[in-house]
C-alpha positions in Angstrom: -17.7 4.1 17.4 -14.1 5.4 17.5 -13.2 8.9 16.2 -11.3 7.7 13.1 -9.2 9.8 10.7 -9.8 8.4 7.3 -7.4 9.2 4.5 -7.7 8.1 0.9 -4.3 7.0 -0.3 -2.2 5.8 -3.2 0.7 3.5 -2.7 3.1 2.8 -5.6 6.2 0.7 -6.0 8.3 -1.3 -8.4 8.1 -5.0 -7.8 9.8 -8.1 -9.3 7.8 -9.3 -12.4 6.7 -12.6 -10.9 5.2 -11.0 -7.7 1.9 -12.2 -6.6 -0.2 -9.1 -6.6 -2.6 -10.4 -3.9 0.4 -11.1 -1.6 1.7 -7.5 -2.3 -1.6 -6.0 -1.4 -1.8 -8.0 1.9 1.8 -6.9 2.8 0.8 -3.3 2.3 -2.5 -3.6 4.2 -1.0 -5.4 7.1 1.9 -3.1 7.4 -0.3 -0.3 8.8 -2.0 -2.6 11.4 0.2 -1.1 14.2 1.6 2.4 13.5 4.0 4.3 15.6 4.6 8.0 15.8 7.7 9.9 16.8 7.5 8.8 20.4 7.3 5.2 19.4 3.9 4.7 21.0 1.9 2.3 18.8 -1.6 3.1 17.7 -4.0 1.2 15.4 -4.4 1.5 11.8 -6.5 -0.1 9.0 -6.2 -0.1 5.3 -8.7 -1.4 2.9 -7.7 -1.1 -0.8 -7.2 -2.6 -4.2 -3.9 -3.3 -5.9 -3.3 -3.6 -9.7 -0.5 -3.3 -12.2 0.2 -0.1 -13.9 2.2 -1.7 -16.7 2.9 -4.8 -18.6 6.1 -6.7 -18.2 8.7 -5.8 -20.9 11.2 -8.5 -21.9 14.7 -6.9 -22.1 17.8 -8.4 -23.7 21.2 -6.9 -24.1 22.2 -7.0 -27.8 25.4 -8.8 -27.0 23.8 -11.2 -24.5 23.0 -14.6 -25.9 21.0 -15.5 -22.7 17.3 -15.5 -22.6 15.5 -12.3 -22.1 14.9 -11.2 -18.5 12.0 -9.1 -17.3 12.4 -5.8 -15.6 10.7 -4.6 -12.5 6.9 -3.9 -12.8 5.1 -0.8 -11.5 2.2 -1.7 -9.1 -0.2 0.6 -7.3 -2.8 0.3 -4.4 -5.6 2.6 -3.9 -7.5 2.6 -0.7 -8.7 4.1 2.6 -6.3 4.4 5.5 -8.1 4.8 8.8 -6.4 5.4 12.3 -7.2 6.5 15.7 -4.7 7.5 18.3 -2.3 10.2 19.1 -1.7 11.5 15.7 -4.0 14.2 14.7 -3.2 15.1 11.1 -3.2 13.3 7.9 0.4 14.3 7.2 1.5 12.8 10.4 -0.5 9.6 9.8 0.8 9.3 6.3 4.4 9.7 7.5 3.9 6.8 10.0 2.2 4.6 7.4 4.8 5.4 4.8 7.6 4.2 7.2 5.7 1.0 8.0 5.0 0.2 4.4 8.5 0.8 3.3 9.8 -1.6 6.0 7.3 -4.2 5.1 7.9 -4.1 1.4 11.6 -3.9 1.8 11.4 -6.9 4.2 9.4 -9.0 1.8 10.9 -8.1 -1.6 14.3 -6.6 -0.7 15.9 -3.5 -2.0 14.1 -2.7 -5.3 16.1 0.5 -6.0 13.6 3.0 -4.5 11.1 2.8 -1.6 7.5 2.6 -2.1 5.6 6.0 -2.3 2.5 6.9 -0.5 0.4 10.0 -0.9 -3.0 11.3 -0.1 -5.5 11.5 -2.9 -9.2 12.0 -3.1 -12.0 9.5 -2.5 -13.2 10.1 -6.1 -9.9 9.1 -7.4 -10.2 5.9 -5.6 -13.7 5.3 -7.0 -13.0 6.4 -10.5 -9.5 5.0 -11.0 -9.6 1.5 -9.3 -9.8 -1.0 -12.2 -12.3 -3.8 -12.0 -9.6 -6.4 -12.2 -7.8 -5.0 -9.0 -7.2 -7.3 -6.2 -8.6 -6.3 -2.8 -7.0 -6.6 0.6 -7.6 -5.4 4.1 -5.6 -5.2 7.2 -5.9 -8.5 9.1 -6.6 -8.5 12.8 -7.6 -5.0 12.7 -9.4 -2.8 15.2 -13.1 -3.7 14.4 -14.3 -0.2 14.8 -11.7 1.2 12.4 -12.8 -1.4 9.8 -16.4 -0.5 10.3 -15.6 3.3 10.0 -13.7 2.6 6.7 -16.6 0.6 5.2 -18.8 3.7 5.4 -16.4 5.4 2.8 -16.2 2.6 0.3 
């Protein structure tokens, strides 16, 4: 078994209103499969989490605009456990690397949405207590098997 660093995390971002939530969750989970530190040396990562909408779409229409109403961006979240093993020893360093990878992946998939995704460490109890039953689960594909096994112990 690898000596894994496991960090409970929250990822939030705005997304286009027609976004497939399962596809978003998979983009985030896969983004951390190969992380890189300041030296550029890659190291494995694994994220297992659940994504959900934090709001409902709101139809907006300018009072002078005769066109049909358009929907604004929606706010999505993903709660999960990020696991890594490698050269980075602190949760702060790993979160910085994961944040960089997730921002690049979400930006590459959905374009510039005005602000980059946010990622922060939370508690394991927050994940257990705040993940709605309707959340869509995802996990890093092609992950280091021992990282996946270590993460399952925390779920």
